[in-house]
C-alpha positions in Angstrom: -12.0 6.3 88.8 -9.9 6.4 86.1 -9.8 7.5 82.6 -10.3 4.2 80.9 -12.7 2.4 78.8 -14.0 -1.1 79.6 -11.6 -4.2 77.3 -9.9 -7.2 78.6 -6.9 -8.3 76.4 -4.4 -10.9 77.1 -1.7 -10.0 75.1 1.2 -12.4 74.8 5.0 -11.1 74.9 6.3 -9.3 72.0 9.5 -8.1 70.7 11.7 -6.1 68.0 10.4 -8.5 64.8 8.7 -5.7 62.8 9.8 -2.1 61.1 6.7 -2.2 58.2 3.3 -1.7 60.0 0.6 -4.4 58.7 -1.5 -2.8 56.0 -4.6 -3.9 58.6 -2.8 -1.9 61.6 -2.5 1.4 59.4 -5.9 1.6 58.5 -6.0 2.8 62.4 -8.6 4.5 64.3 -12.3 5.6 62.8 -12.5 8.6 65.2 -16.1 7.5 65.4 -17.2 9.0 68.9 -19.3 5.7 69.8 -15.5 4.2 70.1 -12.3 4.4 72.1 -8.9 3.3 70.5 -11.1 2.0 67.4 -12.4 -0.7 69.8 -16.3 -0.3 69.3 -18.3 -0.4 73.0 -21.0 -2.7 71.6 -18.3 -5.2 71.9 -16.4 -4.8 74.7 -14.8 -7.8 76.1 -15.6 -9.5 79.4 -13.5 -8.3 82.4 -10.2 -9.2 83.9 -11.9 -11.9 86.2 -14.1 -12.6 83.7 -12.7 -14.7 80.0 -9.4 -13.3 78.6 -9.1 -12.9 74.9 -6.3 -13.8 73.3 -4.9 -11.3 71.3 -4.4 -12.9 67.1 -0.5 -12.0 66.5 1.2 -13.2 63.5 4.1 -15.5 64.2 7.0 -12.9 63.7 5.2 -10.6 66.0 5.8 -13.1 69.3 9.1 -14.5 70.4 10.0 -16.5 73.7 13.5 -16.0 75.9 13.5 -19.5 78.0 16.2 -17.3 79.6 14.3 -14.1 80.3 12.4 -13.6 84.0 8.3 -13.5 82.9 6.3 -10.6 84.4 2.6 -9.9 84.3 2.0 -6.0 84.3 -1.7 -5.3 83.9 -3.3 -2.1 82.6 -6.4 -0.1 81.5 -7.4 -0.1 78.0 -6.7 3.6 76.9 -4.7 4.1 73.6 -3.1 6.8 74.4 -1.8 5.3 77.9 0.0 2.1 76.5 1.6 3.7 73.8 5.0 4.1 75.6 3.9 0.3 77.1 3.7 -1.7 73.8 6.5 0.7 72.3 9.2 -0.5 74.1 8.2 -4.1 74.5 8.1 -4.0 70.4 11.8 -2.0 70.5 12.8 -4.8 72.5 14.0 -3.0 75.6 12.5 -5.4 78.1 14.1 -8.3 76.2 17.5 -6.3 76.5 16.6 -6.2 80.6 16.2 -10.2 81.1 12.6 -9.9 81.0 9.8 -11.3 79.4 6.9 -9.1 79.9 3.2 -10.1 79.4 0.2 -7.2 79.4 -2.9 -7.7 80.4 -5.6 -5.3 79.3 -8.4 -4.7 81.8 -11.3 -3.0 82.3 -9.8 0.3 83.2 -7.6 1.2 85.7 -9.7 -0.2 88.9 -9.9 -3.8 87.5 -6.0 -3.2 86.6 -5.2 -2.7 90.2 -7.3 -5.1 91.9 -5.7 -7.5 90.0 -2.5 -7.0 91.5 -3.8 -6.3 95.0 -5.1 -9.6 94.8 -2.2 -10.8 93.7 -3.4 -12.1 90.1 -0.7 -9.9 88.3 2.7 -8.7 89.5 2.8 -4.6 88.3 -0.2 -2.4 87.7 -0.2 0.8 85.6 -2.9 2.9 85.9 -3.3 6.4 86.2 -2.4 8.2 90.1 -6.3 8.9 90.6 -7.0 5.1 90.8 -3.7 4.4 92.8 -4.8 7.3 95.8 -8.4 5.7 95.6 -6.8 1.8 96.2 -4.2 3.5 98.6 -7.1 5.5 100.4 -9.2 1.8 101.0 -5.9 0.0 102.5 -4.1 -1.1 99.8 -0.3 -1.8 100.2 1.1 -0.7 97.1 4.3 1.1 95.8 3.8 3.5 92.8 7.6 3.7 91.8 8.0 4.8 88.2 5.6 7.0 85.8 5.0 6.9 82.5 2.6 10.0 81.9 2.9 13.2 82.9 -0.7 14.7 82.0 -4.2 13.5 82.2 -6.0 12.7 79.0 -8.9 15.3 79.1 -9.9 18.6 77.7 -12.6 20.8 78.4 -14.2 21.9 75.1 -17.3 24.0 74.5 -20.4 22.6 72.0 -20.1 23.8 68.4 -21.4 27.2 68.1 -21.5 28.2 71.6 -20.7 31.9 72.6 -18.5 30.4 75.8 -14.9 31.6 75.1 -13.1 31.0 78.7 -13.4 29.8 82.0 -15.1 32.2 83.5 -17.5 32.2 80.7 -19.0 29.0 82.2 -20.5 30.4 85.1 -24.5 29.3 84.8 -23.4 26.4 82.0 -24.2 23.1 82.2 -20.8 20.6 82.2 -20.8 17.2 81.0 -18.8 14.8 82.6 -18.8 11.2 82.8 -19.5 10.4 86.3 -19.4 12.2 89.6 -16.0 11.4 91.2 -14.5 10.3 88.0 -10.9 11.4 87.4 -12.2 13.8 84.7 -15.0 15.4 87.2 -12.0 15.4 89.7 -9.9 17.4 87.3 -12.6 20.4 86.2 -13.0 21.2 90.2 -9.7 21.5 90.2 -9.1 23.6 87.0 -11.8 25.7 87.9 -11.0 26.2 91.8 -7.7 27.1 90.3 -8.5 29.5 87.6 -10.8 31.4 90.3 -14.6 29.9 88.9 -17.4 29.4 91.7 -18.0 25.3 91.0 -21.1 26.2 92.4 -22.5 28.7 89.9 -22.0 25.4 87.0 -24.1 22.4 86.4 -23.0 19.1 86.2 -24.7 16.3 83.7 -22.9 12.8 83.7 -23.1 11.5 81.0 -21.1 8.6 80.8 -19.8 7.5 77.6 -22.3 9.3 75.4 -20.3 12.8 76.0 -19.5 13.2 72.7 -22.5 13.3 71.2 -24.5 15.5 73.9 -21.6 17.8 73.5 -21.8 18.2 69.6 -25.3 17.8 69.6 -25.5 21.1 72.0 -26.8 19.2 74.9 -24.5 20.5 77.5 -22.6 23.5 76.8 -19.3 22.3 77.3 -17.7 19.0 78.3 -14.7 16.9 79.4 -13.9 14.9 76.3 -10.9 13.0 75.0 -9.4 12.3 71.7 -10.7 11.6 69.0 -13.6 13.5 70.0 -11.7 16.5 71.3 -10.6 16.6 67.6 -13.8 15.7 66.3 -15.5 18.9 68.0 -13.1 21.5 67.6 -13.8 20.4 63.8 -17.1 20.9 64.1 -16.8 24.4 65.4 -16.4 23.7 69.8 -13.9 25.9 71.2 -11.2 24.3 73.5 -11.2 26.0 77.0 -8.4 23.8 78.4 -6.5 21.0 77.3 -5.1 18.8 80.0 -2.7 16.8 77.3 -1.2 20.0 76.3 1.8 20.4 78.5 1.5 25.0 78.2 -2.0 24.7 79.0 -1.2 22.3 82.1 1.3 25.0 83.6 -0.6 28.1 82.6 -4.0 26.8 84.7 -2.6 23.9 86.9 0.5 25.4 88.0 2.5 22.2 86.2 2.3 18.5 85.0 -0.2 16.5 86.8 1.2 12.9 87.2 -1.3 10.3 85.4 0.1 6.9 84.1 3.0 5.1 86.4 3.4 1.4 87.9 2.9 -0.2 90.9 3.9 -3.2 93.0 2.7 -4.8 96.1 4.4 -3.0 99.2 5.0 -6.5 100.6 7.2 -7.7 97.3 9.1 -4.3 96.6 12.7 -5.1 98.5 12.7 -8.8 97.0 11.5 -7.1 93.2 13.5 -4.4 93.2 15.8 -5.7 90.8 13.1 -6.5 88.5 11.7 -2.8 89.2 14.7 -1.3 88.2 14.9 -3.2 84.7 11.6 -2.8 84.4 11.6 1.1 85.0 15.0 1.5 82.8 13.5 -0.3 79.8 10.2 2.1 79.7 12.6 4.9 79.8 14.5 3.5 77.3 10.9 3.8 75.4 9.6 6.8 76.7 13.1 8.7 75.1 12.9 6.9 71.8 9.0 7.4 71.4 10.1 11.3 71.3 12.0 10.9 68.1 9.9 7.7 66.7 7.6 8.0 63.7 4.1 8.1 64.3 3.7 4.3 62.0 6.4 3.0 64.8 4.3 3.7 67.4 0.7 2.4 65.4 2.5 -0.7 64.7 3.7 -1.4 68.0 0.3 -1.5 69.2 -2.0 -4.7 69.3 -4.3 -4.8 66.1 -7.6 -4.9 68.2 -7.0 -1.4 69.3 -6.3 0.0 66.2 -7.7 -1.9 63.2 -10.8 -0.5 61.4 -10.1 3.5 59.9 -8.4 6.5 59.8 -4.4 6.1 60.3 -4.2 9.8 59.7 -6.1 10.8 62.5 -4.0 8.6 65.2 -0.8 9.6 63.5 -1.7 13.3 64.0 -2.8 12.8 67.6 -0.1 11.1 68.4 2.7 13.5 66.8 0.9 16.3 68.3 0.6 15.3 72.2 3.5 12.9 72.6 6.1 15.4 73.9 3.6 16.7 76.4 1.9 13.4 77.5 4.8 10.9 78.2 8.1 11.8 80.4 11.3 11.6 79.5 12.2 10.0 82.6 10.1 7.5 84.6 11.5 9.3 87.8 8.3 10.4 89.8 7.7 14.3 90.2 6.2 14.4 94.1 4.6 17.8 93.5 2.9 16.7 90.1 1.2 13.8 92.1 0.4 16.2 94.7 -2.1 17.7 92.4 -3.6 14.9 91.4 -4.2 14.2 95.2 -5.5 17.7 95.6 -8.1 17.5 92.6 -9.5 14.5 94.2 -9.8 15.7 97.4 -11.6 18.9 96.1 -14.0 16.3 94.1 -14.3 14.8 97.3 -13.3 11.8 95.9 -10.8 11.2 99.1 -11.7 12.0 102.7 -8.7 12.7 104.0 -5.2 12.9 102.3 -3.2 9.5 101.1 0.5 9.8 102.6 2.2 10.5 99.4 5.6 9.3 101.1 4.4 6.1 101.8 2.8 5.4 98.5 5.4 7.2 96.0 8.2 5.3 96.2 11.0 7.6 95.0 14.1 5.9 96.4 13.3 2.4 94.2 15.0 4.2 91.8 17.1 6.8 93.7 20.9 7.4 93.9 21.8 3.5 94.3 19.9 2.8 91.4 22.0 1.2 87.8 23.4 4.1 85.7 20.6 5.8 83.8 17.7 5.6 86.7 18.6 8.3 88.8 16.1 10.2 90.8 15.9 13.6 89.7 
């Protein structure tokens, strides 16, 4: 499973129609540990194959180009995953490529992938963990572009814990969302690479209440995301490993760890190749632009449903702190980065056998014959 919370929003195409964020949008992100991306878990919307709920948008934020080619892209609802996509659309980069992109916010990466395999959408953007598991189950998909090069997890101790290093976790109880989930696979991979006996730890499967258990000292350490990580640090917890930081990833994992990326149905790869390249070219422009954009502009690109209701400073700080690490400058897939994710999933027993990465990762789609600006590394 991926990292994402359950949410389903159908978002109409929006183009570059604003520079100043609306007031309600800038009162963003509560930092409440019971929320993810400002959407309360108790008010989670129905799933992708249930009822779609339209995002309420001001008329100035919606545009329709009758000459544009319309495509539907499903992805998970984790806020940090969707930033490059929403920012790319808000800046008009899809429109420049003659594309009108409709986003479907799904109940996590698995639901987005199911929508792709089932033909409900044209593309799915998910974590590589989800794509690997889909391929292992027989799904004929090709992943051709990346928008995230690091996982959204960090390993932190409970406030007041004496644990100061990975080696100090021996005999400790570590909280995870669930066995076989992306955070569990990453944790086992991290421990193995650091020479820590994974059998010396107890693993507590806590689900969505992991922050509360960690903050209360019910577990010694836990795999958390933002904003929970910031809240744990403020309460006195230590960060043993931050997967959202490129320096930590290089030190502990050996490099980047392929995360968010776009896949297409294998049977449609050739006929959609030009469209895929235009989509990727627009996303690459977005990735490069977001590296220097103000946090306010990044927040303004997001649907209000994801960010309304809290502290704009916390979200802005998180985006400023992590964007250069989380988001690559190019959409070209790094096979070595992808291999690390596969190794982690094999270590956790999520995959019974290796997936053929040459078949799953379509590095040729954006290769030497691609339009200028989209050359594979």
